[in-house]
N, C-alpha and C positions, 0 to 999 in steps of 0.2 A: 709578434715577432712575423718575419715572413721567411719560408725556406720554398727556394728554387730546387726542381727535380729535373733531371736531364730525364725526359718522357720516351727517347728512343733507345738509350742506351741499354745493353743488357742483353742478353738470351732468349730472357721473358719479356722483353719490352715491346711494346707498351701496356698490355695488359696487365702483368704484374703493377709496373710501375703506375695505374693509372689507378689500378683496384686497393695497393697500400695507400695509395693519398689517399682517396676517398674512407681509406677504415684508419686512418687517422685525425683526417677532420673527423670524423664520429667518435670518435675515443677520445681524442683529447684539443678536439677546437682548434687548432692550429691554423694558420695561412698558407696556402699551398698557391706557387705558381709553376706551371709546369712549359716548360718548353720541348717545342716539336710540330710536326705534321699535324697543323689546326683542326684538317676535316677527321684525319686519324685518330688525336686526342678526344676529340670531343664525338665522335664514333662510341669511341668507348665509354665517357663517361657518360651517357645515356644510358649503359648498363645498370648503374649503380644509384643508390639513396644516397645525400649528399646535403651540406649546406650549400648553395646553390653562391652565396656571398665569401666563399672561404679557399675557391677553386679558381683560378684566373688562368686563361693558356695561352703564350707566346708563342707564333705561329715562325716556326725555322725553316730553312728547306734543304739541310744537308746533316749529311747521319756520321761520326766514324766511326768505322769497323775497327776490330779486334786489329786483325790485318796489317794495318796501316802502319808509318812509321811514325811513334808519337809526337816529335819535335813540328813535324812535317803535317802530321794534320790539324794540328794547333794553329798552326801561321797559315795555312791553305785554306782551310773551312771554315770560313769568319760566323756561318749563317749558320750552323751545326746546332745541333740543341743542347752539345755541351757544350763548345764554345761561349753563347749567347746566356747559358747558364751562370758559367764563370765570369764572365762581365758584369753580370747582375750584381754579383757578391764583389767583386772590383769596385761599384760604381756605386755601393751601399743602398741598393735597390731591393737588394733580399737581405739577410743576416749569415745564410750558410746553404751551402750546397750539395747533391745528393744525386749521387750517381753509379749507376752500374756496366757503367759502359768499360772502355778501354781505362785500364789501370795506369800504362805509361803515357798515354794522352791525360789523366785526368791529373796525376802528378806534377808533367809537364806544365799544364793547364795554372795550374795552383801556384808554379815557381814565375813562372813569363808573365801573368793575366794578373794574378791575384798580388804576387811578388810575395817573398818571404819576409818575415820578422826581422828588421834590422840587431843584430850580432847573432841572431842562431846560424851558426854555422853548414849546416845543413837538415833540411827540415827532413822528418820520419814518415812510417807509415805504421802503423799498429793494428795486431791483428789480436780480438779478445777469442782466447780458446777457452770452452770449458772444462772445467776440471772434475773429478768422479766424485771430490765430495759435494759437487753443488754447487760451487764458487768460480770462481773465472782468473785467466794466468793472461796479462798483455805480455805479447812478445813486441817487440820493436830491436831496430828495422827490419821489415818483412818484403822488402824488394828497390827498395828507392835508393839506394845509395850500395852499390858495391863493393865500392873499396871504401874503408873508413879510418880516422885518425881517431885518436885518443879524446880530442876536445868533442869528437863527432859524438861519441859512443855517453863522455859525460851530458850533452845538450837530449841527447836521446832517454836519457837516466831523468833528469829533471824533468822534461816535459811531460811523460808518461806518468812521475810520480803526479803530476800536475793534474792530467787526465782523471789517474784511478782514484784522485782524491774528491773532484771534484763533480765527475761524470757514475765514477762506481761504488762512491759512500764506504773508499777506505780511508779510516783516519790515519794510519801508518801504516803505507804499502809498504812490505819486503819487498827488494832489489834484487835480484843479480845477474850476475854474468853467463853468458851459454859458455861451457866450457867441457876437454876432454876429462875433466875431473875433480871432487870437487874441493881437493886439496891447494891451498895457496902455494904459490910456485907453480901450477901446470899452466898451460897453453902456450898461442904464440906469442910474440912480443906485444901485440897493440892487446892482448886480452888482459899479457903482468902489469902492463904501464897504465891498463885501468882501473885494476886490479887496487893498485897502489894511492891512487887519486880518490877514486871512491872511499875506500877506508878510511880517505882524510875527510871526509868529506860530512859535516856533521849536519847540513839538513837533507841528508838520505839518509834512509833504514836500510842500509847496506848487508846483508847478512852471506856475502861471498861467491864462493864458482858451482855453480850448477848443472851438471848431466843433464841433457837435453831430455833423455826418460822418464825425470820426473816430473816432466811440467805438468801432465795430464795427474798426478797424486797431490795438486795445489799446495807444492812448500810455497811456493813464494807467490806474488802477487806480480809480479813484474820479473821478464827475464831481456837482459840489455842484450845486443848482437849485431853487427855490420848486417848491412842487406842480403850479402850471397849467404852467408850460413843461416840469415832467417828464417827468408826464402822456401828454401832445402828444408829448416825444419815446418815449416810453416805446409807447405805443400806433402811431405811427405807423412806427415800426422793425420790430413783431409784422407790420401790416400790409401792409408791404414785403416781408421774408421769405415770410411766407404766400402771397402773389399773387405774388411771384419763383418759387419750384417748381410755384404751378399751372397759370403760362403754360408754365414748362419741360416741363411733364406732357405739356398739351395740344400744344405741339409737337415731343415726341419721340414721341406717338403717334398723327397725325398723317398718315404713310408710313411703306412696308413700310423704306426708306432709311433714313430717323428711328430707326424700329423697333429695326432691325441697331445702329445705332451707339447707342442708350441700352444694349439687350443688351452691348455691347463695354465702356461703361464705367459699367456699371452697380455695379463696389464704389468705382469714384473718388464719382459723384452720391450715393452713399450716405454717404460719408464728408464732403461738403460738407455733407449734411443733414444727419450728428450731429453737424460741428462747431457750427451755429445752432441746435443742438435744447435751448428753454431748458427742458426737463423734466427732464435732468438738473442742475439745480440746487435742483429742488424749490418754492422761494416766496420770497417776501418779509419780510424780516422787518421788525416794527414794533419799534423803538428810540426809546428813553425811555420807556414804564412800564417800571412795578414786577413785572416779568413776564416771563417768555418766550411772542412770540404770533408767529406765522407764517404769513403770506397763502399758500395754495396756489394755484394756477391755477385757476380757475373748472374748465376744462376738464381742468383733471390727472386720466391717466389710470393708472392703480395704481402703473404706474411712477416716474411723476409724484412719487407719493403716498409712496412708500417714500422713493422722494432728500428729500424734504421732512421726513419724521421723523428720516433721518440728517444735515440740516439744524440741525435740532430738537436732534441729541444732540450735536452739536460746539459750539451757541450756549450748550446747556446745561453741558456740560465747560470752556469757555473763559472761563466766568462772563462774561458779555457785561453782564450787568446791574451785578455788583456793578463790571465797570470801569467803568462808567461813570459810579457812584456816585462813586469817586475821581476820576475828572475832576472831577465836582462841586465837590468837598471843594475841591481845585486851584481851582477857576476862582474860588470864595469867598475866597477866603485873598487 
């Protein structure tokens, strides 16, 4: 298989993307194409040891910035590292694309360049959140679709169910609806109608409504919601965890007594930090387009990007796109 990487996308590009690619080649033996400024990319590659036959560079002259309007950027910057990478997936020159660049531009490119799978109402982006029991919970949608209808949420549920089985090795994923209460009958009109449809669906292990405060407790494997709710939940959780660790560090460095306590608890604190480390999951898949698209976190370091590549390998080997197409065929019968 071939993975194409947007070498210039992300806060730490191209250093992190190139190092992550080299780490992935050494660990997984995968073939990688990096798009970006050839001189800059090759300069970074020289810093690492890797199989020279496994990484190639495709020169591009433009970069899509986070501040740009996504659709306009995709249409105007045809020679950007992101657009060239997306076109390689469209033209079957690569099996999937990974980018830490602009989320909006990547989503727009997935829809307008690679195109959505016929029969999928709207693609969704799914974040994988670590839980305190050492597992993970998928949250979909996390921002691709601000306004949704019941069919959208049904598609999100089936697509993430497929992904959880094929990539996260969950045999019978527990699916829940994000809501303001766990009782049946709670929520707005969209959630109430979606609840009734999911309850009657035999192909989904639907466990009912779930308050989002329980996500990190690992009470389910998949949480379904519209992109407006999902994006707020995701960013609130990210901010809360980062703020908690920042404050914890301040408190533990505030006195000699607290410093000694931190030293004694160093391994336990690292265990907690590692448990809630999103970088271990690499990125968020964009489900519903006719090709593999994975959005790595904008601040991804080399380790996180390497894990995103591993995620892409599992995505391809699990035939996630093909399985979603089978779902569409069954739905049409």
